[in-house]
N, C-alpha and C positions, 0 to 999 in steps of 0.2 A: 320847766319845773312842774311836777305832778302834785295834785292835791292829795292829802292824806286819805288812804282808803278807809271806808266806813267799816266798822267792826260788824261781822256777820253774827247774828245771835246764834248761840250754840245749838238751839233746837233745829236750825237749818243747816248744820254742818254736813250731814249726809246728803242732803239735796244738792248743795253747792259742790261738794267734793266728789260725789259719786253719781249724781243723778238718780238717787235712790228714792223714787217716788213716781207719782203719776199726776196728770192734770186733765181738766175738762174745760172747754170754752162753750158756755151755754147761752143761747140767744133767748132773751126775755123781751116780749113785745106786749106792752100795756098790761103788765103784771102776769102774763101767761108765759110759761116756758113750754112750748108745744112738744119738745122732744125730751123733756126731763126724764121720763121713764127709761128711755134708751141710754141717756148719759149715766143715770144712777146704776143701771144694770152693768154697763161697761166698767164703771168705777169699782163696783163691788167685785166683779170677776177679776179685775186687775190686781186689787189689793190681796185677794185670796191667793192668786198665783205668786205674788211677791212675798206673801206671809206677813203682811202688815196688819196688825190688829187694830181696827178702827171701828168706832161706833157710827155706822152709816146714818142712823136716825138723828144723832146729834149734828152730824155734818149737814144733813138735809135741812134741819132747823136753821142753821147758819146761812145756808143758801137762800131759803125763802125769806129770811129776814132781810138779806141784801136785796132780794128781788122786790120786796115791799118798799124799800127805801129808794130803789132805782128801777122804776117800773118798765122802762124801755132801755135796755143795755145789753152788752155782752158780759156775762159774769164768769170770771175765771176762777176755778177751784184748783188749788195746788195742795196735794196731800203727800207728805214725805215722812219717811221713817226717821225717828230721832232717838237720842239716848245712847247709852253704851259708851265704850271707849273708842279712841281713835283707831281706825283700821277698817278693812273691808268686811270683816265678819259681822253679819247682821244679827246673829243670835243674841248678843248682849243688849241690843237696841230694841227694847220692848215698847217704846212710846211712839207717838206720831204727832205731827204738827200740821195744821191746816191754815191756809190763807184763802179767803173768799173776797175777791175784789171786783168792783164794777168798772167797766170801760164804756165810753160813749157808744151809742147805737150806730153801727156803720150805715152808710148810704151808698148805693151802687147805681150806676147808669143802667137804665132798662135796655140800652144797646147791647149789653153783654148777654141778655136773654134773647134778643131778637136777631142780632148779627153774629153772635158767637164770640169766642175768645181765642187767642193765639197761644200756642204752647211752644216752649223752647226745650229741646232734648238736652238734659243735663249730662255733663261729663262725670260728675260724682255718682258713684254707684252705691246701691244699698247692699250691705253685707248680710249674710244669712245667720240667723240665730233663732231657731224655733222656740227656745225657752221664753223669749220676750216678744216674739212676733205677734202682731195685732194690737199690742198694748200702746197706749199713748203715754209712754214713760218720759221722764224728764231729760233724758239724754238725747238731744235732737241735733247733734253736731252734723250729721250727714245732711239734714235738711237745711241747716244754716249755710253750709258750704254750697249746696246746690242752689239755694235761693240767691246767693251772692253772684252766681254765674249769669242770672237772667239779664239780658240786655235791657236797660231802662227804656221804657216807652215803646219797645218793640214786641215784647211778649207779656202775657198776663199771668202765666203760671209756668213752672218748670216741670217737665215730664221726667220721672225717675225710673231707671232700669235697675235690675239687681246685677250681681256679679256674673251671672250667666247670660245676661242680655235680655232677660224677660222684662216686659213692662209690668210695673208694680203699682204705681200711684203717681200723683203730682206732689209738689213740695208741701202743699197744705190741703190737699183734696184727694178723693178717690176718683177712679175713672171707669166708665162703662162704654161698651160698644154695642151696636145693633148689628147682628149677623144672622141672616136667614130667619128673620123674625124671632130671634132669641136675644135677650139681653145677656151679655157676657161681661164679667168683671174679673180681674186677676185674682188668683189664689193668694192668700196671705199667710200661708203656713210656715214660710221661712223668714219673711220680713214684711214690713209695711204696717200701716195703722188701719185697724178695722173701724172705719169711720161710722159715726152715728147716722148720718144721712144715707150712707151706703146700706146700713142695716135696715133703715126705714124703707128704702126702695126695694130691697130684696125680700123683706118679710111682710110688707104691706102694699106698697104702691104698685109694684109689678103685677100683682094679682088683679088689681083694679083696672089696669090699662086695656085688656089683659095681655100679658106676655110672659112666657116662661123665662126664668133667669137662672144662670149657672155660673160657677166659678171655674176658671181654666187658666192654664199657662198661656199667655199672649205674647207674641213677638211684635216688634215694631212694624214689621211688614203686614201683620194681620190688622194692626190699628189703621194703617194707611188704606187697607183694602176694605175696611168696614163700611156698612151702609150709613152709619152715623156714629158719632163719638160725643160723649158729654162727660163733664166732671161735676163733682158735688162735694159739699160739706155742710155741716149743720148751721153755719152762719150765713153763707150767701145762697144756699139752696142748690140749684142746678144751673149750669151754664153749658150750652152746646159749644163744641169746638169747631172753629172754621179753618184753622190751619195749624200744622205742626212743622216748625222750621219753614222751609220754602214750599212745602206741600199743602195744597188746598184740601179741605175736608168738607164733604157735603153736610150742610146743616139740615137736620130733620126735625122740623117743629111738630110733626104729628106725635112724636114720642115725648119730647120735653114739654110740649104744650099740655099734655095730659097730666104729667107730673106736676106742672105748675098750677093746675086746677086744684090739686090737693094742697100744695104749699100755700097758695093764696088763701085758702080756707083756714089755714093755721095762722095767718097774719103776716106772711112774708112780703106781701105787696107793700107793707109799711116802710120797708127799707130800700125801695126802688123809686126813682123819679125820672 
């Protein structure tokens, strides 16, 4: 016998029914959100692409209020289109609704930085849709299916390919390789999430290492042949990859170590033990 389903507030109808919205997961450490400017910019670009009319300044006030009340946490912002009548057409839906919620600060083993992490190659593929590529929209069914494939206790993340077999990202992180002293990350013009930590590395940290960085189509064979591989997101920072399936990957601390110098200065050491 099933419990009665809770009624979904009407303001969330479009989010629940269609995934019509976006979200951000923002790390806050001792009252500071080191990557907030990047999260804010991605959020603003995404709602412009979707045509959701939102007062970003008011949303930002709600975020900082939650950050003051939860000085060390992951704060999730969900912004969805609302209003209008039932149906796909978004034009009558001129309102928006926002949820800003704090979750406990995560803690990770420092072994993931020193020893690296293991990736499982997912069977679930990412479909192509340039209209929404890069956005962190609310429809994440492909990631849900892919993450459910990961063998418990055997792999730390799932590596996702697109329908052509190109490497795109992991289930909850982006991926970089080192090849001939160049940092390379997959192009995200057809699918994938343009992650905040990915942007920080490409626009800021890579120049400090210093290494050139480029976007390219990457095959699984090129990942295996790389001089080093690492994954990243805005919550855990950067993890080197030590294996993909049964294949061993060389861990290159010379690169990730320099990135971690910058991340530790932002407070990321607080979430490792």
